[in-house]
C-alpha positions, 0 to 999 in steps of 0.5 A, a space after each residue: 720717788 723715783 724708787 717708788 716708780 720703779 718699785 712698783 714697776 719690778 713687783 708687778 712685774 714679778 707678780 704677772 710675768 716674772 712668778 710664772 717664768 720662776 716655774 716654768 725654770 722649775 717645770 723643767 728642772 724638776 718636772 713633776 708628772 701625774 700617774 693617771 690610770 684605770 680608776 673608776 671609784 663611786 662618785 657624789 656629784 654635788 649640786 649646790 642650787 638657789 632659786 635654780 629653776 631656769 637652769 637646773 633640769 638642764 644641768 642634770 640632764 647633762 650630769 644622767 648623759 656622763 660617758 661613766 658608768 651609771 651605777 658609778 655615781 650619784 647626783 644629790 641636789 642641794 636646795 638652799 631655802 630654794 623658793 622657785 620649782 628647783 624643788 619640784 623641778 629635781 624631785 622630777 626626775 625619778 632615778 635611782 641617783 637623782 637625789 634632792 636634800 633642801 636645807 631649811 631656812 638658807 644658810 649658804 653655799 657652805 652650809 648646804 655642801 657640809 649638809 650633803 656630803 654626809 649623805 653621800 657615798 661616792 668616794 670622790 667628790 665632784 662640786 659642780 654649780 647649778 649651771 654648770 654644762 659638763 663635757 661628757 668626758 668630765 666624770 672619767 676624765 678626773 677620776 682617772 687622775 685619782 689613781 695616782 694616791 698622792 692626787 688628793 684634790 682636781 680641778 678642770 677647766 671652765 669655759 663661757 659660751 652666749 645663750 645661744 651656745 655659742 663659746 666664746 673663748 679659751 676663758 672668757 677671755 685672755 685673762 682666763 687664758 693665762 690663769 690657765 696656763 698658770 694652774 698647768 704651770 703649777 701642777 708641774 711643780 706640785 699643785 696648784 694654788 686656785 681652782 674653778 668652783 664649778 668643776 672641782 673634785 676630790 677624795 671624800 676622806 680629805 673633806 672637812 667642814 668648813 664653817 658657813 663663811 670661809 669658800 669650799 673652792 679655795 679653803 679645800 683645797 689648801 686643806 688638801 694640799 696641808 696633809 701632803 695631797 696634791 692639788 692638780 690641774 686636768 685641762 680635758 675636764 671641760 667646764 660651760 659656763 653663761 658668761 656675764 655680759 653685765 659688768 655690775 654683775 661680773 664685779 660683785 661677783 669678783 667681789 665678793 669670791 675674793 672677799 672670801 679668798 682673802 677670809 681663806 687667807 686668813 684661816 689658813 695663814 699657818 700656810 703662809 709660814 716657808 719655814 713648815 712649807 717652803 714651796 707652798 708658802 711662796 705660791 700663795 704668796 706669789 699667786 695670791 696674797 699679791 695678787 690681791 694685793 696688785 691693786 697698790 704697786 699700780 695705783 703707786 705707780 700711777 701717783 709717783 708717776 705724777 710728782 716725775 712728768 718734769 723730769 724727763 720725757 721717759 716719765 712723761 711718755 709712762 704717764 700718758 700710756 697710763 693715761 691712754 688705758 683707763 682711758 681704754 678701760 673707761 671705754 669698756 665700761 660703756 661697752 653694750 656687749 663686754 663678750 665682744 669687745 677687740 683684744 685691747 679693749 677687754 685685756 686692760 678691761 678685765 685687769 682693772 674690774 679684778 684689781 678694783 674689785 680685789 682693792 674694794 674686797 680688801 676694804 671690807 676684811 678690813 672691816 670685818 664683812 663676810 658673805 655667807 648667802 648671796 643671789 646667783 649670777 648677780 652677786 
């Protein structure tokens, strides 16, 4: 039992501390720079929308005020079988660089993007969610990254805010701060393994048509890596999205995203070959595969600790500490406003939600379940 107990601790420490520390050392010794410069290619902003009448107008207006030459970018909204006023609202924009494409019957976001890219004029594709609000400099800051011919994919930084417009924090909570720091380190060591789907961009020539059940903002970056290009994080390209206050909605969203990501890992499993892709496989295993499986050592730690409490005071204190943490998680689940939780509650709460969602997603994966369509902001 003691071996399993300490093995669980070692695995968890590596996942959340050891891997970033390894990246920090490598980045200081062999850091890879990005050759940013003047670059102003034609850009296509793709927005996949399903029943987004409440947010689509604001999103399009936001894209139209980008600090980028108006004749150098277009906006394509793909309505995925919407049955509300989404299509009508898009058609109200009588400007040459806004287009509506309707996909009917509904087939999901991935199919919508496959359809839209066939009609896109841009050399760079920017993927936006229907509720994504960009900083005015986003297109310009993303474009300059592509001045480096080694860069094939760029992801920005997400910031959550309340409906009243107030920013909640750097990525909603401490966990997102951690993720963003990890992306910075991964970029300095070559490429990131994980992007924000609402603010991604890639070279049109590298776009791969995906199956409808595949997660585009997970599989496309891996396809770019496989082709020998870099996937980088640009922290000055800011995306603002409404926060999810409802626990059930956030949990369902995380299960959906994780399930599709696990299927994406399975589809791109060739990249896990350490002999052919040594550093890429190391990053994918460390950042993604082990992270999705982190709930296993967490569960093992609790169970083994239970059998060891009668041995020494250390194990008794360790078990009590775990019980306290899970009690704090319970408190977090009962909070009415998730965005105003103190850090000592929000951090273990979100940590638990993410790992619990990973466990549920893995069970669904083993059952062969897939997700192609879903209701926005519900999951």
